ZAPA-257169 format. One line per field, with one value per residue: residue number from 1; residue in three letters; x, y, z of N, C-alpha, C, O in turn. Coordinates in steps of 0.1 Angstrom, whole numbers, plus 5000, padded with zeros to 4 digits. Example, Ala and Ser with C-alpha at 12.3 -4.5 7.8 and 13.67 -1.06 7.14 Angstrom:
REM ZAPA-257169
n = 1,2
res = ALA,SER
n.u = 5132,5128
n.v = 4943,4978
n.w = 5078,5071
ca.u = 5123,5137
ca.v = 4955,4989
ca.w = 5078,5071
c.u = 5132,5129
c.v = 4967,5000
c.w = 5078,5079
o.u = 5142,5134
o.v = 4967,5011
o.w = 5085,5080
REM end
This chain:
REM ZAPA-257169
n = 1,2,3,4,5,6,7,8,9,10,11,12,13,14,15,16,17,18,19,20,21,22,23,24,25,26,27,28,29,30,31,32,33,34,35,36,37,38,39,40,41,42,43,44,45,46,47,48,49,50,51,52,53,54,55,56,57,58,59,60,61,62,63,64,65,66,67,68,69,70,71,72,73,74,75,76,77,78,79,80,81,82,83,84,85,86,87,88,89,90,91,92,93,94,95,96,97,98,99,100,101,102,103,104,105,106,107,108,109,110,111,112,113,114,115,116,117,118,119,120,121,122,123
res = MET,LEU,LEU,ARG,LEU,GLU,ARG,SER,GLY,HIS,THR,ARG,ASN,ASP,ARG,TYR,TYR,ARG,GLU,TYR,LYS,ASP,LYS,PHE,LEU,SER,HIS,PHE,LYS,LEU,GLN,ARG,GLU,PRO,GLU,THR,ALA,PRO,ASN,GLY,THR,LEU,LEU,ARG,ASN,LEU,ASN,ASN,MET,ALA,SER,GLN,THR,GLY,THR,GLN,PRO,HIS,ALA,GLN,PHE,VAL,ASN,GLY,VAL,ASN,GLN,GLY,ILE,SER,ALA,PHE,GLY,LYS,VAL,GLY,LEU,PRO,VAL,ASN,VAL,LEU,GLN,ILE,ALA,LYS,LEU,ILE,SER,SER,GLU,SER,SER,ASP,PRO,ALA,LEU,GLU,ASP,MET,ALA,ALA,ALA,CYS,ALA,GLY,PHE,GLU,GLY,ALA,SER,HIS,ARG,VAL,ALA,SER,ILE,LEU,ARG,ASP,GLY,SER,ALA
n.u = 6564,6536,6527,6527,6508,6487,6485,6467,6441,6417,6391,6381,6362,6332,6307,6313,6328,6310,6289,6303,6312,6282,6276,6293,6288,6262,6269,6285,6263,6249,6265,6267,6238,6221,6206,6179,6169,6150,6153,6174,6165,6149,6173,6188,6169,6166,6191,6197,6178,6187,6212,6205,6211,6218,6192,6160,6136,6104,6077,6056,6073,6091,6068,6060,6083,6091,6068,6073,6098,6090,6069,6085,6099,6078,6077,6096,6123,6146,6153,6173,6174,6194,6196,6172,6176,6191,6173,6162,6163,6192,6220,6241,6266,6269,6285,6312,6309,6301,6328,6344,6334,6340,6367,6369,6361,6374,6397,6390,6388,6412,6427,6421,6428,6456,6461,6451,6469,6495,6487,6482,6495,6478,6456
n.v = 3873,3867,3871,3899,3907,3898,3914,3935,3926,3926,3919,3913,3900,3905,3891,3866,3864,3869,3850,3830,3837,3837,3813,3800,3811,3802,3774,3780,3787,3766,3745,3756,3757,3733,3701,3702,3723,3748,3769,3756,3734,3749,3760,3739,3727,3747,3748,3722,3722,3742,3730,3708,3683,3654,3647,3657,3685,3681,3681,3701,3722,3731,3739,3761,3774,3782,3795,3817,3828,3834,3856,3876,3880,3891,3918,3925,3920,3900,3870,3838,3809,3804,3833,3837,3824,3843,3861,3853,3859,3868,3860,3866,3856,3859,3881,3872,3847,3859,3873,3849,3837,3854,3857,3830,3827,3850,3836,3815,3831,3844,3817,3806,3823,3824,3798,3801,3820,3806,3782,3792,3816,3841,3865
n.w = 8206,8202,8228,8229,8215,8225,8250,8248,8257,8246,8221,8186,8178,8187,8188,8188,8213,8230,8229,8237,8264,8278,8273,8289,8314,8321,8321,8345,8365,8366,8376,8400,8412,8433,8422,8432,8440,8428,8403,8395,8385,8362,8355,8343,8328,8308,8295,8286,8267,8250,8242,8231,8238,8262,8286,8276,8281,8290,8269,8275,8288,8268,8249,8264,8265,8241,8230,8245,8234,8212,8217,8228,8201,8186,8197,8189,8198,8197,8211,8224,8238,8258,8268,8278,8303,8316,8328,8352,8385,8403,8420,8449,8444,8416,8401,8405,8391,8365,8361,8358,8333,8317,8319,8305,8281,8272,8270,8251,8226,8224,8221,8199,8179,8184,8172,8149,8138,8138,8125,8096,8099,8099,8120
ca.u = 6554,6521,6520,6524,6497,6475,6484,6454,6430,6406,6387,6375,6348,6323,6298,6319,6334,6293,6284,6311,6306,6270,6278,6304,6278,6251,6276,6288,6251,6241,6273,6262,6229,6217,6195,6170,6166,6136,6160,6184,6157,6147,6183,6190,6159,6168,6207,6192,6171,6196,6222,6199,6218,6209,6177,6154,6126,6089,6068,6049,6081,6096,6060,6058,6097,6091,6059,6082,6108,6081,6064,6101,6101,6070,6080,6113,6135,6149,6162,6173,6172,6205,6193,6157,6182,6192,6158,6164,6169,6205,6224,6253,6278,6267,6298,6323,6305,6305,6340,6350,6328,6340,6379,6370,6353,6386,6408,6389,6393,6432,6433,6417,6436,6469,6461,6449,6483,6502,6483,6483,6499,6468,6451
ca.v = 3882,3863,3874,3912,3907,3893,3923,3943,3920,3929,3911,3923,3894,3908,3882,3853,3863,3869,3835,3820,3844,3831,3795,3796,3816,3790,3765,3782,3788,3750,3738,3763,3752,3717,3695,3698,3738,3754,3772,3746,3726,3755,3762,3727,3723,3755,3743,3711,3728,3748,3721,3696,3669,3649,3646,3670,3685,3679,3690,3713,3732,3734,3748,3770,3785,3784,3806,3831,3836,3838,3867,3887,3885,3898,3931,3934,3916,3885,3861,3826,3800,3809,3845,3834,3820,3859,3863,3842,3867,3871,3861,3872,3849,3860,3889,3861,3838,3867,3873,3837,3836,3866,3850,3818,3833,3857,3826,3805,3836,3840,3804,3805,3835,3818,3788,3804,3825,3790,3773,3798,3830,3853,3862
ca.w = 8196,8204,8239,8227,8208,8235,8260,8250,8264,8234,8207,8174,8175,8201,8187,8193,8228,8239,8228,8247,8276,8278,8275,8303,8323,8321,8326,8357,8370,8365,8388,8415,8418,8434,8411,8440,8437,8417,8394,8392,8374,8354,8345,8336,8313,8298,8289,8279,8256,8241,8239,8223,8240,8277,8286,8270,8291,8287,8258,8279,8292,8255,8241,8270,8263,8227,8232,8254,8223,8198,8221,8226,8188,8179,8200,8184,8209,8194,8221,8221,8252,8266,8266,8287,8315,8321,8331,8365,8397,8403,8433,8453,8437,8401,8395,8403,8378,8352,8356,8355,8323,8309,8313,8297,8269,8268,8269,8240,8218,8224,8217,8182,8171,8185,8165,8136,8135,8139,8113,8083,8096,8098,8126
c.u = 6539,6515,6521,6513,6484,6473,6470,6443,6416,6405,6380,6364,6341,6314,6301,6321,6317,6287,6288,6309,6295,6266,6283,6294,6271,6257,6280,6276,6250,6251,6272,6250,6224,6206,6182,6161,6155,6142,6167,6176,6156,6159,6184,6182,6163,6182,6202,6186,6178,6208,6216,6205,6216,6194,6168,6142,6112,6086,6063,6059,6089,6083,6063,6073,6094,6081,6066,6088,6101,6074,6075,6100,6091,6072,6094,6124,6139,6159,6162,6173,6183,6198,6182,6163,6187,6185,6158,6168,6184,6209,6239,6267,6280,6277,6309,6320,6305,6320,6349,6343,6337,6360,6378,6367,6367,6397,6406,6392,6404,6433,6432,6424,6451,6466,6459,6461,6493,6499,6486,6490,6494,6463,6437
c.v = 3879,3868,3888,3914,3903,3905,3932,3938,3922,3922,3918,3911,3894,3897,3869,3854,3865,3855,3828,3824,3837,3816,3791,3803,3805,3779,3764,3779,3777,3742,3744,3757,3735,3713,3701,3713,3741,3758,3766,3739,3733,3757,3751,3723,3734,3751,3730,3712,3732,3736,3709,3684,3664,3646,3655,3670,3681,3688,3702,3726,3735,3745,3761,3784,3791,3796,3821,3837,3842,3853,3880,3889,3895,3912,3935,3929,3900,3880,3848,3818,3804,3824,3849,3834,3833,3860,3861,3855,3862,3868,3863,3867,3853,3871,3881,3853,3849,3868,3861,3833,3842,3862,3839,3818,3840,3846,3819,3815,3838,3825,3798,3814,3826,3806,3789,3810,3816,3783,3783,3812,3841,3853,3867
c.w = 8201,8218,8241,8220,8213,8247,8265,8256,8257,8224,8197,8171,8187,8199,8191,8210,8237,8239,8237,8260,8282,8281,8288,8312,8328,8327,8341,8366,8373,8375,8400,8418,8419,8425,8418,8441,8425,8405,8389,8379,8361,8344,8334,8325,8303,8291,8282,8265,8244,8235,8232,8226,8257,8275,8285,8281,8283,8277,8262,8284,8277,8250,8248,8267,8248,8224,8238,8240,8214,8205,8221,8211,8184,8185,8196,8193,8207,8205,8218,8238,8262,8276,8278,8303,8321,8329,8346,8372,8399,8420,8437,8446,8420,8395,8396,8392,8366,8351,8354,8340,8313,8307,8306,8285,8258,8258,8253,8226,8212,8219,8200,8177,8170,8174,8152,8128,8134,8123,8101,8086,8098,8111,8126
o.u = 6532,6503,6518,6508,6473,6463,6465,6434,6406,6414,6374,6358,6343,6312,6293,6316,6315,6281,6282,6305,6298,6258,6278,6292,6275,6251,6280,6277,6249,6246,6277,6251,6224,6198,6173,6149,6154,6139,6168,6180,6159,6159,6183,6187,6165,6182,6204,6187,6176,6210,6223,6205,6213,6187,6168,6138,6112,6091,6065,6055,6093,6086,6066,6073,6095,6084,6063,6085,6104,6074,6073,6100,6094,6067,6101,6135,6135,6171,6153,6173,6180,6197,6182,6158,6187,6190,6152,6177,6187,6203,6248,6276,6290,6279,6317,6329,6312,6324,6360,6349,6341,6366,6388,6370,6370,6402,6415,6396,6407,6442,6439,6427,6456,6472,6463,6464,6501,6507,6496,6492,6501,6462,6429
o.v = 3888,3870,3892,3925,3904,3905,3935,3946,3918,3919,3928,3913,3886,3891,3862,3846,3861,3850,3820,3815,3831,3810,3783,3795,3800,3773,3755,3770,3775,3734,3738,3749,3726,3721,3706,3715,3735,3751,3768,3737,3727,3757,3753,3718,3730,3752,3730,3705,3729,3736,3700,3675,3674,3644,3664,3661,3679,3699,3712,3737,3747,3757,3771,3797,3803,3806,3832,3848,3852,3863,3890,3901,3907,3921,3945,3935,3890,3885,3843,3825,3807,3825,3859,3841,3832,3859,3870,3861,3851,3872,3862,3875,3852,3869,3882,3852,3844,3864,3863,3823,3836,3864,3837,3809,3838,3846,3817,3810,3835,3823,3791,3810,3822,3810,3781,3807,3819,3780,3779,3820,3851,3841,3863
o.w = 8204,8220,8252,8221,8208,8252,8275,8260,8262,8217,8199,8161,8196,8210,8198,8218,8249,8248,8244,8269,8292,8287,8296,8321,8338,8336,8349,8375,8386,8383,8410,8428,8410,8421,8410,8444,8415,8396,8377,8367,8350,8332,8322,8315,8291,8279,8270,8255,8233,8223,8226,8218,8264,8265,8294,8288,8271,8275,8255,8285,8277,8247,8242,8267,8245,8216,8234,8236,8208,8197,8215,8208,8180,8177,8200,8192,8213,8206,8210,8248,8273,8288,8286,8312,8333,8340,8353,8367,8395,8430,8428,8444,8413,8382,8387,8384,8357,8340,8348,8335,8304,8296,8299,8278,8246,8247,8245,8216,8201,8211,8193,8165,8159,8164,8144,8116,8125,8114,8094,8076,8098,8116,8134
REM end
């Protein structure tokens, strides 16, 4: 029965799916970049700032990112730290990373639904 429910491959919780996809995509891009690469440092700083764990970037970087987020908000484009990372130029491996992030986000959603069904009988 659970497998039949999951055949469609569609989620009703788009916000949850997008958040997980963005997190996975950021994680995969971080793993691809060597720490010595200029974008690797930028991505790592943005990721540390978003997660608020690990080594936090220096105050000047945080202030600059916060000013950018504020500027986007002033023109009606609310963004967060992980969305700022999307502005970095793409690479040839990005479509594969997008597919991997989509699969992982879909799995997260499916596993939460299955756990919910098993726990209390509702999707």
